[in-house]
C-alpha positions as CSV (number, residue, x, y, z in Angstrom):
1,M,-0.4,-0.2,0.0
2,L,2.9,2.5,0.6
3,E,3.9,2.0,-2.4
4,E,0.4,2.5,-4.4
5,I,0.4,5.6,-2.4
6,N,3.7,7.3,-3.2
7,Y,2.5,6.9,-6.8
8,L,-0.6,8.6,-6.0
9,V,0.8,11.9,-4.3
10,E,3.2,14.7,-5.5
11,W,3.1,16.5,-2.7
12,P,2.6,13.9,0.4
13,T,1.7,15.2,4.0
14,A,1.1,12.5,6.7
15,L,-1.5,12.9,9.2
16,C,-2.3,11.2,12.3
17,G,-5.9,10.4,13.1
18,G,-7.6,8.5,15.7
19,F,-11.2,6.6,16.6
20,E,-12.8,5.7,19.7
21,E,-10.9,2.8,21.7
22,S,-14.6,1.1,22.6
23,Y,-14.4,0.1,18.5
24,L,-11.1,-1.9,19.7
25,A,-14.0,-4.5,21.1
26,L,-14.6,-5.5,17.5
27,P,-12.1,-8.2,15.7
28,D,-9.0,-6.7,14.1
29,A,-10.3,-7.7,10.9
30,A,-13.0,-5.6,10.8
31,I,-11.3,-2.4,11.8
32,I,-8.3,-3.4,9.7
33,T,-9.8,-4.3,6.3
34,P,-12.2,-0.6,6.0
35,M,-9.0,1.4,6.7
36,K,-6.6,-0.3,4.6
37,D,-8.9,-1.2,1.6
38,H,-11.4,1.8,1.6
39,Q,-9.6,4.5,3.1
40,R,-5.7,3.4,2.2
41,Y,-5.3,4.2,5.8
42,F,-2.3,2.6,7.9
43,P,-3.4,1.2,11.1
44,L,-1.1,1.4,14.1
45,V,-0.2,-1.1,16.6
46,D,1.8,-0.9,19.5
47,Q,5.5,-2.9,20.5
48,D,3.5,-6.3,21.1
49,G,1.3,-5.7,17.9
50,K,-1.7,-4.7,19.6
51,L,-3.6,-2.5,17.8
52,L,-4.5,0.8,18.5
53,P,-6.7,3.7,18.3
54,M,-5.4,5.3,16.0
55,F,-3.8,5.3,12.3
56,L,-1.7,7.2,9.6
57,T,-2.5,8.6,6.6
58,V,-0.8,10.5,3.2
59,R,-2.8,13.2,1.6
60,N,-1.7,15.2,-1.4
61,G,-0.9,19.1,-0.8
62,S,0.2,21.2,2.5
63,D,-2.1,22.1,5.2
64,H,-4.0,24.5,2.8
65,S,-7.8,23.2,3.7
66,I,-6.3,21.0,6.5
67,E,-9.7,21.3,8.3
68,V,-12.0,19.4,5.4
69,V,-9.3,16.8,5.7
70,R,-9.7,16.4,9.9
71,L,-13.7,16.0,8.5
72,V,-13.4,13.4,6.0
73,M,-10.7,11.6,8.5
74,N,-14.0,11.0,10.6
75,V,-15.4,8.4,8.3
76,I,-13.3,6.1,10.1
77,A,-16.0,6.3,13.2
78,C,-18.8,6.6,11.2
79,T,-18.6,3.4,9.3
80,S,-16.4,1.2,12.3
């Protein structure tokens, strides 16, 4: 997925997002699959490999219109 995103963006800007910790009660695949396959978010895990309620994403562009990006990132909370 990293290589795919590398070719999709000209001016990469990494963003860290999160979701409610209560969603971690779901199976990892139910959280990770929408993140990776539909949103191209990178799920984050701790040093033991346990899923964290956080993710990274890469957008094309600077911090211009960053508030719109933050609203779009809320989709993970609505679709989990």
